[in-house]
N, C-alpha and C positions, 0 to 999 in steps of 0.2 A: 408249462412254458415259462421261461424267465427272461430277464432283460437281455442277457448275453445272446440268447437264441434269436432275438429280434434284430440283431446287428446286421445291417445291409439289406434287410427285408423291406418290401413295399408294404406299408402298414395302413390300414383303414381304421378310423375310429368312428363307430356308429353311435351317435348321441353325444351332445356336447353340453351336458349339464355339469354338475360338480365333479362327478367321477371322470367324465370324458375330458374335462379341462385339466384335472390333476394328472391324468395319464399323459396328456399331450405335453404338459410342462416337464414331466419326468423324462420322456423320450427326447424332448428338445435338449434338456440338460446333458443327455447322453450322446448328443450329436446326431440325432435321428430326424431332426425337424424337416429336412428336405425330402424325406421318404414318407411323410405322413399326409394322408388325405382325410379330411373330416366330412362325415355325412350326417345330414339331418333329414327327417322325413317330411319336413315342412316345405311344400312347394317343389319337391324334387321331381325331376323328369325321369321316369322309370328307364327309358332307353339310355340316358346318360349314366344313370347309376349302374346299369348292367355293363356298360362299356368300361366304367371306372373299376367295378368289382373285378372284371377280367384281368386287370393289370396288378391286382393285389396278391401278396403272398399270405397275409394274415389279416383277419378282421377282429378288432377288439370291440366287443359290444357293451353298451350300457345295459343294466339289468331290466330296464322297463320295456324292452322290445319283446313282446310276447311271441310264443312259438309260431303263431299264425301270421305274424307280420310279413308283408311281402318282401322286405329286405332280407329277413332271416331265411325265408324260403328260397330266395334267389341265391344267397350264399351257399345253401345246402345243394341247390341244383348245380352250382358251379364247382362243388367240392372244395370250397374255400375254407381253409383252416380258420376256426373261430375260437376265441377265448375271451376272457373278461379281465378287467383290472383287479378284481378280487382274487382270481386264480393266479395272476402274475404275482401279486403280493404274497399269497400263501406259498407259492412255489419258491420265491426268494427266501422266505422265512424258514421253510423246511430245509432248503439247501444249506442255510447258515446254522441249522440246529437250534433255532430260537423257537420256543413253544408259543402257540397261539391258543386263545380261548374263543370258541364259537358258541353263540346262543341263538336259538330260534324257537318258534312256537307261534300260535295264533294270537296269543295275548300274554302279557307279562314280560316280554323279552327286554323292553327298555328298562323297566323297573329292576329286573334281575341283573342286567348288565351294569346299571348304575349302582346297585347295591354291592355287587362284587367290587367295584372300584372303591366304594366307601369303606369296605372292609380292608382292602389293600392299603388305602390311605392311612387307616388307623394303625396298620402294621408297618408303615413306612416302606411299602413296596410300590415302586413307581409303575403306573399303568396308564393306559389310554383307552377310552371307550370310543370305538370307531364303527364305521359301516352305516347301516340303515338308520341309526339313531342320530347321526350328524355328519361328521366329515369323513370323506373317503379314506379307507385304509391306505391306499396307494400314495396318498399325499404325505404320509408319515413313514414311508418305507425306510428312509435313511435313519430316522430316529429309532425305529424298532429294530433295525439290523444291528444296532450297538449291543443288544443283548441284555441291557439293564432296564428295559421297559417292557412290561407285559401287555400285549395288545388284546383287548377284549372286543371281539367283533359281534355286533348285533346284526344278524343276517335275515333278510327277507326270504320269502319263498322263491322270489325271482333269482336272488343271488344263490340260494341253495341249489336251485335247479341246474345251475351251470357248474357246480363243483365237480372237478375232475377226480377220477379214482386215485386214492392215495394222497390227495392234496387237501382234504378237509382238515380243519384244525385238530391238533393232537388231543385237546381237551374240549369236549363238546357237551352241550346241555340242550335237551329237547323238552320244551314245555308243552302244555296242553295244546292239542290240535283240534280245531273245529272249522267248518266251512268258511272260507274267505277268498277274496280275489277270484271270484267265479267268472269275472270278465276277462281274466288273463289265462287261467288254467282251463283246459278243455272240460275237465270234470273234477270231482272231489278226489278220485283216486290219483289223478295226476298231481294235484296239490299236495296230497300226503306223500307221494313218492318224491316230490321235490324237497320237502322238509326232511325226509328220511335220509337223503344223501349226506346230510351233516354227520350222521353216525355210520352210514354204510360205506362212505368213501374216505374214511380216515386211514392214516398210515399204520403200519405195524406198531404194536406197543401202545396204541392210543387208549384213552379212557373216555367213556361216554356215560352221561347221566340222563335219565328220562323220567317223566311223570307217568303214572299208570294210565292216564288218558292218552298220552302220546304213544305208549306201547300198544294200547288197544287200537288206536288208529292205524299204526303200522301193521298190526296183526290182521286188520280188516282187508289189507291188500297183499297178504301173504308174506309179510316180512317179520323176521324174528331176530334182530341184531342183538349182540351181547351188550346190554346196558345195565348199569346199576339203577335200580328203581328208587326214585326219590319218594319218600313217604313209607317205604317198606320197613318192617320191624327190624330187619337185619342190616338196614342202611340208615340214612338220615331221616329221622321222623320226629314228631312232636309228642311231648308228654306235658300237657298244659302249656306253659310258656317256655319250657326247656326243650332244647334241641339235642337229641341223642343220635349217636351213630352206634347201631346195635344197642349195647347196654352201657356205653360210655357217654356221659354228659359232655357235650362239646361247647354249647353257648346258650344264651338266653335271649328271648324276644323282648323288645321294648319299643315304646313309641309307635311310630307309623306302622311298623311291621306287625303289631298286634291288632291293627284296625280292621282288617278284613281277611277273609279266607284267601283272596288273591295275594295280599301282601305276605301272608304267612307262607304260602307256597313259594313265592319269590325268595323269601328268606331261607327256606330249606334248600332251594337250588343253589343260592349264593354261598351258603355255608358248606355245601358239598364241594363246590369248586375251591373255596378258600382252604378247606381242610385238606384237599388233595395237594395243595401247595404248602401244606404244613404250617399254616398260620396259627399262632397260639389262640386257644379258645377265649381267653380274656380279651385279646385284641379283636377277635371276631365279634364278641359281644359289644365292645366299644364301637365298632363300625356300624353294627346294627342300630345301636342307640343313637348314633349321630345322623342316621339317614332320615330325612324328612319327606321323602316321596318326590314325585315329579309333577310338574305343572300339567294340568288337564287330565290327570289319571287319578280318579278318586280323591281329588284335592279338596280339602275343606276350605271353604271361603268364609267361614265364621257364621255368626248368628245375626239375624235381623228380626226384631219383635219376637224373639224366642224361636224363630224358624232357622233350622240348620241348612245351609246351602252347600251342595257338593258338586264340584265341576269334574265331570268325567267325559269331557269333549273328545278325548282320544278314542272313545268307544266307536268302532265302525262296523261292528257285527252285532246281531241280536244276541249271540252267545255271550259276548263281552258285557252286554247290558244285564243279562241274567247274573253273571258273575259279580257285577257291581252292586246288585241288589241283595246278594246273599248276606244274611244276618240282619236285614232290615226288619223293623216292626211294621208289617204291611198296613195296618190300620192308621198308622201315623206317617206314612211315606207317600210322596208324590213323585212321579217320573215325568220328565220332559223328554220326548222321544221322536225321532224322525230325521231324515236327511235324504241324500241322493240314493235313488234305487239303482244299484250297480248290477244286481241280478235278483231274481225272485227269492223271497225269504223261505226258509224252512218253517212251515206253519207250526210244526211241532214245537219249535223253540218259542214261537209267539204264545203258544198255549201255556208254556212254563211261566211266562210273564203274567198272563191272565190269571193263572192258578194262584199266584201270590196274593191276590185280593188287595191290591194297592188302593189307597184312598182316592187318588186322582191319577190319570195319565193325560198329560197335555201333549197333543199330537201335532207335529209339524209336517209340512210338505217335504218330500214326496211320500216316503215310506210310511210315516205316521198316519197320513190321511188314507192311504191305500189300504192299510192293514188295521185300521181302527176297530173294525167290527170283530177282528180276532182277539183284540185286547180287552174289549168290554166284558166285565164280569158282574156278578150279582152285587158285589160290594164296591165295584170300581166305577167311578164316573169318568168317561172319556170326554175331553174338551178339545174341540178343533181350534187351532190357532194358526194365523197366517204366517207368523214368523216368531223368532226367539224373543224379540222385544215384547210382543203381545203375550207370549207364554209366561214370561217372568212377571209381567204386570198382573195377569189374572191369578197366577199362583200366589203372589204376594197378598192379593186381596182375599183369597179363599182359605189359605192355610192358617193354622192356629199355633199358638205357643206350644212347643214340644214336637211339632211336625218336622219332617225332613224333606227337602226337595232335592232330588238327584237329577242332574242333567246328564243323561247317558244316551245319546241319540241313536246308537246302534246302526249307524250308517255313515258313509263318507260325507264330506262337507261341501263338495264342489258345486252343488246346486245353488248355494248361497254364499260360500266363503272360499277364499283361496287355499286354505289349509285347515287341518284340525286345530292347529294353534290359533289361527285367526278366529275360528269359531269359539274356542275356549276363552280367548281374551275378550271377545264381545260379551260372553256370558259373565265374565268377571266384572267388566265395567257396568253391566246392568245391575248386578247385585250390589256393587259399590255405591251406585246411585241410590239404591234403596236405603243404604246405611247412612247416606248423607255425607 
């Protein structure tokens, strides 16, 4: 569905956050303001919503409304046409013949999206990173329709779940998939199927890249889409710090992108996308070298008394914590872990953390305290902390020169903070106080 198809329709906008407001502005600019009704689930009278839905021709949903939400179920009961601002954006771009890049996964999508932009910047290719990472794509529709700006869309599972067949971005990248958002998706298979739509709902002639982990997740629910496997010997893979495509050297890792296995995988994915757009290898290497990472994602905060502090507040699953600890020297590494319990943990992943044999694990409410016994190992001391302030204080007093302290909570932040960024900024300030 595109903007022209909405002309003269009675339109409902469900959810009035950033995306809902941007959609409303665009429709108002197109002369549709008188035909728009905005709905929020805060204090709404179900009977009045039912009556109002009955007058609508189409409902544009914000991505946060889960499949089980009463308003979504009501819309389905009434056979109300539903779409999203992301689908409208993609439909307009496809109709105009302007390519879009879509990136999703359970971890690494923000880093990969930002790294693609860094490479494009080095090559003087104008691009915008939009979607789940920041500003809604629909807000920049006019800019992107010019055709001289490449939109890079970071897409959540919520956004992918709504992708319409033939409307997914023409260039797609599927990163590692592991359990997440179990409070939104009915089960893991539903979550994987939602992510999979990025590559199964592309138009004819599209190209898709995927990690081996993503392909295994898709295979687990019986899907086998045609994707170029990132890391395979006949595609983009690493030989030391050199990135090859088959037997052709394309670019070189440097700086942040050499720091961890996560960063290296993001670099491979970004290079695959840039190479598809025929960016010169030297410029790809320059873009990689210029990239310094993102705040709150394996971010080095420097040294205090010889202790290296790392801010990975963006970690909201136990799997992402395991990834953050890859390459660590366990006997010299401490972990600060715990946050909101959104759904029960996979105990097998906790066992992976325990098996590392870390020096300390400082556990925070709620998940850290609940699962502390699963984390305690022969060589690991588990320390209960009431909050992050106490955890940093105790860690500072117990760790020694040469140790590393990784704050990778493996859980959402909403039990104590407004966002992952708020939590990460608090950790940063606590470490800065240590440094005076």
